Each structure stands twice: as structure tokens, then as C-alpha cells.
C-alpha positions in Angstrom: -24.7 6.1 -16.0 -25.6 5.2 -12.4 -23.4 2.9 -10.3 -25.1 1.0 -7.5 -23.9 1.5 -4.0 -24.8 -1.2 -1.5 -25.3 0.0 2.0 -26.2 -2.5 4.7 -29.1 -4.6 3.3 -30.3 -1.8 1.0 -29.3 -0.9 -2.5 -29.3 2.8 -3.4 -28.2 4.6 -6.6 -25.5 7.3 -7.0 -25.4 9.5 -10.0 -22.5 9.3 -12.4 -22.1 10.9 -15.9 -25.0 9.5 -17.9 -28.7 9.5 -17.1 -30.2 6.0 -17.1 -30.2 3.1 -14.8 -28.5 -0.2 -15.7 -30.5 -3.3 -14.9 -28.9 -6.5 -13.8 -26.4 -7.7 -16.4 -26.2 -10.9 -18.3 -22.7 -12.1 -18.9 -21.6 -14.1 -22.0 -25.3 -14.1 -23.1 -26.2 -16.5 -20.3 -29.8 -17.6 -21.2 -30.6 -18.0 -17.5 -30.2 -14.2 -17.1 -27.9 -14.6 -14.1 -27.4 -11.5 -12.0 -23.7 -10.5 -12.2 -21.9 -7.7 -10.3 -18.5 -6.2 -9.8 -17.8 -5.3 -6.1 -15.7 -2.2 -5.7 -13.8 -0.8 -2.7 -15.3 2.4 -1.1 -11.9 3.9 -1.8 -13.1 4.4 -5.3 -16.1 6.4 -4.1 -14.2 9.2 -2.3 -15.1 12.7 -3.5 -11.6 14.0 -3.0 -10.2 11.7 -5.7 -12.9 11.9 -8.4 -11.4 11.8 -11.9 -12.4 11.0 -15.5 -10.1 7.9 -15.2 -12.2 6.6 -12.4 -15.7 7.5 -13.6 -15.1 6.3 -17.2 -13.3 3.2 -16.0 -16.1 2.2 -13.6 -18.6 2.9 -16.4 -16.7 0.5 -18.7 -17.1 -2.3 -16.1 -20.9 -1.9 -16.2 -21.0 -4.0 -19.4 -20.0 -7.0 -17.3 -22.3 -6.5 -14.3 -23.6 -3.9 -11.8 -20.9 -2.0 -10.1 -21.5 -2.0 -6.4 -19.4 -0.4 -3.6 -19.0 -2.9 -0.7 -18.5 -1.6 2.9 -16.5 -4.2 4.9 -15.2 -7.8 5.0 -16.2 -10.0 2.1 -18.2 -13.0 3.4 -20.8 -15.5 2.0 -23.3 -12.6 2.0 -21.4 -11.0 -0.8 -20.8 -14.1 -2.9 -23.9 -14.3 -5.1 -23.2 -13.2 -8.7 -19.9 -11.6 -7.9 -17.6 -11.8 -10.9 -14.8 -9.6 -9.8 -13.7 -7.4 -6.9 -11.6 -4.3 -6.7 -10.6 -4.9 -3.1 -9.5 -2.8 -0.2 -7.5 -4.1 2.8 -10.5 -5.7 4.6 -10.4 -9.4 5.2 -11.7 -11.8 2.5 -13.2 -14.9 4.2 -13.1 -18.5 3.1 -16.9 -18.6 2.9 -16.8 -15.9 0.2 -14.4 -17.8 -2.0 -16.3 -21.0 -1.4 -19.7 -19.6 -2.5 -18.7 -17.0 -5.1 -18.9 -19.5 -8.0 -18.6 -16.9 -10.7 -15.6 -15.1 -9.1 -12.5 -14.7 -11.3 -10.4 -12.0 -9.8 -9.6 -10.0 -6.7 -7.8 -6.9 -7.9 -6.2 -5.4 -4.9 -6.3 -1.6 -4.9 -2.7 -1.2 -3.6 0.1 -3.6 -2.8 -0.8 -4.9 0.7 -2.0 -8.5 0.5 -2.2 -9.6 4.2 -6.0 -10.0 4.2 -6.7 -11.3 0.7 -6.6 -15.0 1.8 -4.4 -16.5 -0.8 -5.1 -20.1 0.2 -8.8 -19.5 -0.2 -8.3 -18.0 -3.6 -6.0 -20.7 -4.8 -8.4 -23.4 -3.7 -11.3 -21.7 -5.5 -9.4 -20.9 -8.6 -9.4 -17.1 -8.3 -6.7 -14.8 -9.4 -5.3 -12.1 -7.0 -3.5 -9.1 -8.4 -1.9 -6.1 -6.8 -1.4 -2.6 -8.3 2.3 -1.6 -7.8 1.9 1.7 -9.6 2.6 4.1 -6.8 6.2 3.2 -6.0 7.5 6.7 -6.9 4.9 8.3 -4.7 6.0 6.3 -1.7 9.6 7.1 -2.5 8.7 10.8 -2.5 7.0 10.3 0.9 10.2 8.7 2.3 12.3 11.6 1.0 9.9 14.2 2.4 10.0 12.6 5.8 13.8 12.3 5.7 14.0 16.1 5.1 11.4 16.7 7.8 13.3 14.7 10.5 16.7 16.2 9.6 15.2 19.7 9.8 13.3 18.9 13.0 10.1 20.3 11.3 7.7 18.5 13.6 9.5 19.7 16.8 9.8 23.3 15.6 6.1 23.3 14.7 5.2 22.0 18.1 7.4 24.5 19.9 6.1 27.5 17.9 2.5 26.6 18.5 3.4 26.3 22.2 4.9 29.8 22.4 8.5 28.6 22.3 10.4 30.5 19.5 13.8 29.1 20.3 16.3 28.0 17.6 17.4 24.4 17.8 20.0 22.2 16.2 19.1 20.7 12.8 21.0 18.8 10.1 21.9 18.9 6.4 21.2 16.0 4.1 24.4 16.8 2.2 27.3 15.0 3.9 25.0 12.8 6.0 24.5 9.0 6.0 21.1 7.7 4.9 20.1 4.0 5.2 17.6 1.9 3.2 16.4 -1.3 4.9 15.1 -3.1 1.8 16.1 -2.4 -1.8 13.2 -3.5 -4.0 11.4 -1.2 -6.4 10.5 1.5 -3.7 13.9 1.3 -2.2 15.5 1.9 -5.6 13.2 4.8 -6.3 14.1 6.3 -3.0 17.8 5.8 -3.6 17.6 7.6 -7.0 16.1 10.6 -5.3 18.3 10.5 -2.2 21.7 10.3 -3.9 21.8 13.9 -5.3 20.7 15.3 -1.9 23.6 13.5 -0.1 26.2 15.1 -2.3 29.7 13.9 -2.9 30.4 13.6 0.8 27.3 11.8 1.9 26.8 8.0 2.1 23.9 5.9 1.1 23.9 2.5 2.8 21.5 -0.3 1.8 20.6 -3.7 3.3 18.7 -6.5 1.4 19.0 -10.3 1.3 18.7 -10.4 -2.5 21.8 -12.1 -4.0 22.6 -9.3 -6.4 22.5 -6.6 -3.8 26.1 -5.5 -4.1 25.9 -5.0 -7.9 22.5 -3.4 -7.7 23.6 -1.0 -4.9 26.6 0.1 -6.9 24.3 1.0 -9.8 22.7 3.6 -7.5 26.0 4.8 -5.9 25.1 3.0 -2.7 27.1 0.7 -0.4 25.6 -2.6 0.5 26.0 -3.8 4.1 25.8 -7.3 5.5 23.8 -6.7 8.6 20.9 -4.3 9.2 22.5 -3.4 12.5 25.1 -1.4 10.5 22.4 0.8 9.2 21.1 1.6 12.7 24.6 2.2 14.0 25.9 4.5 11.3 23.0 6.3 9.7 21.5 9.6 10.5 18.2 8.3 9.2 17.0 4.8 8.2 14.0 4.2 5.9 12.3 0.8 5.8 11.2 -0.6 2.5 10.2 -4.2 3.3 7.1 -6.3 2.7 5.8 -9.0 5.0 4.2 -9.6 8.3 7.1 -10.3 10.6 8.5 -7.7 13.1 12.1 -6.9 12.0 12.9 -3.9 14.2 13.1 -4.5 18.0 14.5 -2.7 21.0 18.0 -4.1 20.4 18.2 -2.6 17.0 16.7 0.7 18.1 19.3 1.1 20.9 22.0 0.9 18.3 20.9 4.2 16.8 22.5 7.6 17.5 20.4 9.8 19.7 19.9 12.4 16.9 19.0 9.7 14.3 15.5 8.9 13.1 13.6 5.9 11.8 11.1 6.2 8.9 8.7 3.4 8.1 6.6 3.9 4.9 6.0 0.2 4.6 3.9 -1.5 7.3 3.5 -0.7 11.0 3.9 -4.3 12.1 7.6 -4.3 10.9 8.6 -2.3 14.0 7.7 -3.3 17.5 5.5 -0.4 18.8 6.2 -0.9 22.5 9.9 -1.0 21.8 10.1 2.1 19.6 7.9 4.0 22.0 10.3 3.1 24.8 13.4 3.9 22.7 12.0 7.4 21.9 11.2 8.1 25.5 14.7 7.0 26.5 16.2 9.2 23.7 17.8 6.3 21.9 16.6 7.9 18.7 14.9 11.2 17.9 11.9 10.5 15.6 9.9 7.5 14.5 7.7 8.2 11.4 5.3 5.5 10.5 2.8 5.6 7.6 -0.1 4.1 9.7 -2.8 5.6 12.0 -2.5 5.9 15.7 -4.7 2.8 16.4 -4.4 -0.8 17.5 -0.8 -1.6 18.6 0.1 2.0 17.6 -2.3 3.5 20.1 0.6 3.6 22.5 2.0 6.5 20.5 -0.9 8.8 21.0 0.2 12.3 22.1 3.9 11.7 21.5 5.2 14.6 19.5 8.3 12.7 18.3 6.3 9.7 16.9 4.7 10.8 13.6 1.8 8.7 12.2 0.4 9.5 8.8 -2.7 7.3 8.3 -1.3 5.1 5.5 -1.4 8.0 3.2 2.2 7.8 1.9 1.3 6.3 -1.4 -1.8 8.4 -2.0 -1.8 11.5 -4.2 -4.2 12.6 -6.9 -1.9 11.2 -9.5 -1.1 7.9 -7.8 -4.8 7.3 -7.2 -5.6 7.6 -10.9 -2.8 5.1 -11.6 -4.2 2.7 -9.0 -7.8 3.1 -10.4 -6.7 2.5 -14.0 -4.5 -0.5 -13.1 -7.3 -2.3 -11.2 -9.9 -1.6 -13.8 -7.7 -2.9 -16.5 -6.9 -6.1 -14.5 -10.6 -6.8 -14.0 -11.3 -6.1 -17.7 -8.5 -8.3 -18.9 -9.5 -11.2 -16.7 -13.2 -11.1 -17.6 -12.3 -10.9 -21.3 -10.0 -13.9 -21.1 -6.6 -12.2 -21.0 -4.0 -12.8 -18.3 -3.8 -9.6 -16.1 -0.7 -7.9 -15.0 0.8 -8.2 -11.5 -0.6 -11.6 -10.5 0.2 -12.4 -6.8 -0.9 -16.0 -6.7 0.7 -17.3 -9.8 0.1 -20.9 -8.7 -3.6 -20.3 -9.4 -2.8 -20.2 -13.1 -2.7 -24.0 -13.0 -6.2 -24.3 -11.5 -8.7 -25.8 -14.0 -11.1 -22.9 -13.5 -8.4 -20.3 -14.3 -7.2 -22.2 -17.3 -10.8 -22.3 -18.6 -11.6 -18.6 -18.2 -8.2 -17.5 -19.5 -8.1 -20.1 -22.3 -4.7 -21.4 -21.1 
């Protein structure tokens, strides 16, 4: 099989497992011979993450239309004949939804949904799904960073490479206090892994606005607190597990931390004010800030700071989690095109749209 890779205004072919070219597909035996295609994020074309799950899954989608990797934002240029998209985090514009008359689903490869343009999808009658299948991977990332900040791994590495072979003060997880800001699925996965490391004498504090937080926290051996400030005041490390676009951590909260404590942000960079955390680190209000985002845009201010650790939004990406992400999105696309309701629908209101009712047979 060959999958089609669109690059600028040209279409080239990349070799996959079988040895013939697929012509443009006809869906549902449409007598007009309409050209149909599945647009796929370039994330699914990375050599480092090749797998049978990916290659066989993309090959299975070829029965619905040509599989094409798209390079950037989705606009009206990409609309013609597009039946489904396995989408990355690039913006999806109104014009794409307005002109993609065959479009049924945007299957987001990941869980971030800031740029999927839900209003546009709802108006057009298009489903948006996410793929929350890497929760345990993100939890492992949070635990790994918690260990790294307690053991001052980044500082010791920086010192050693600079010729300073001194011993410095580090900390045990056992007997310490660890805080989780947000207690959804990733927070719970993190709590399950953190509790044994804290030991009998350690404390696990959690903050969440959910009404069942006290009972849920108790199930994990954690203590629920009523104010996030308590986490910042009492914990040796705080890990953020919140979705959304609003900034929730500012200079006031950061100055409540103990000078040896650290803040870990595996969620979204926008949750923490970058100028404020940079200032707080420089003023020794806390020791480390770890954020799973690249040093760009508002985070460019952190460039060169050895106590602000940026990890390129790689916290949920492992060889195993990528296979799960691939399989999830491919199944969501398949289910939708074949008339079944896919898992993990983000815009459930769209299920009432006449178009969606028609292609799902609701």
C-alpha cells in the first residue's frame, strides 16, 4: 500500500507495506465518483514511532479514501472531499468546516482541544473526539519529575558538566508532602503511583473543585484541601493536572511555596504565568519549575535558566502510548464513517445535529 503525503501544492507518494497505488476512492458507491480523503496529522508519519498498529491502521482507512498527511492549519484549501481528520494541535478554521461538506469527524490525536474550534464543528454537524489513552504515561512523567526535583538531578548534572563536583542537599520522597492540583484521571493515576513512595509518614494533598473530592481523595489515601494555596504552602512539590485555558498560578501563589519546593506542570504551559514563575525562581521563592512545553512563545523568557525545565510536550509520548493514540483515533474514524458512535466525543451537543443523526442513524 502507498499512502499519499500532501506537501505544499504537490502530492507525492510514500511507500508502505504493499506495492500498488490506490486511486481516488468512491465512498458508499457514490455514482458521481467523488474524490474522498482522510487527512492525517504528520505526527503519524514520524519514523521514530513506526509500528504495525499504525501502518495497518492507516492502511485500513484507505477503503474510505486516500490517506494524506497535512502540514499545518486546516483551511478552505483542505476542505474538498475530506471525510475525516486525525488532527494535531494546529488551528482548524471556520472556513474549513463551512466548506468541508463531507466531513464527519475530527479525531484529535491527544487530549488538547484548544484549537479544534468546537463552535465551527457544532454548526457544521461534525463530531470532535479526543484520545485519552495516555493518562498513565503522563502520570509516570509526573512521578519521574517529582523524583528528579527532589534529588536535584538537573542541578547536579549542570554542576558536574561545569566542573563542580560538590555534594549538595537533596530530599527523600518518603516522609515528604506531595500535592496534586487537579484530581481527574491523570491526577488519580499519579496518586496511585505516589502513595507508596511517600510511605507511612508522607502526606498526599489534593485540590479539586469536584463535589466528591473528599471521598475520592480518601480512596487514594490522600487528604483533600479547600484552597490551592494550602498545596503551595505545605508541599515539597506540587504537580498540576488541570485542563483549560485560564492561568491559575500567579506570583502570589508561587511566593507561598517553600524555597526548596518545586512546581511540576505536565498539563499546559498557559496554566502558570511565565513571567511570574521566572521571577519567583530568580528570587528563590521556589527551586524548580518543570513544564511539559517547549521554550518558545511566552516561555521564551525561560531560555538558559537551569532551574526551569522544559520538555517539549513529550510527557505523554512513549512508544507504547503512541500506539494507543494511533489505535484510538483510527478506530474513532472507522466507527464514525461506518455509522457507529465513536468513543470520547468532546462536543456531545453535535449529536443532536441533523447531519450527525443522519450519518450515525440516530
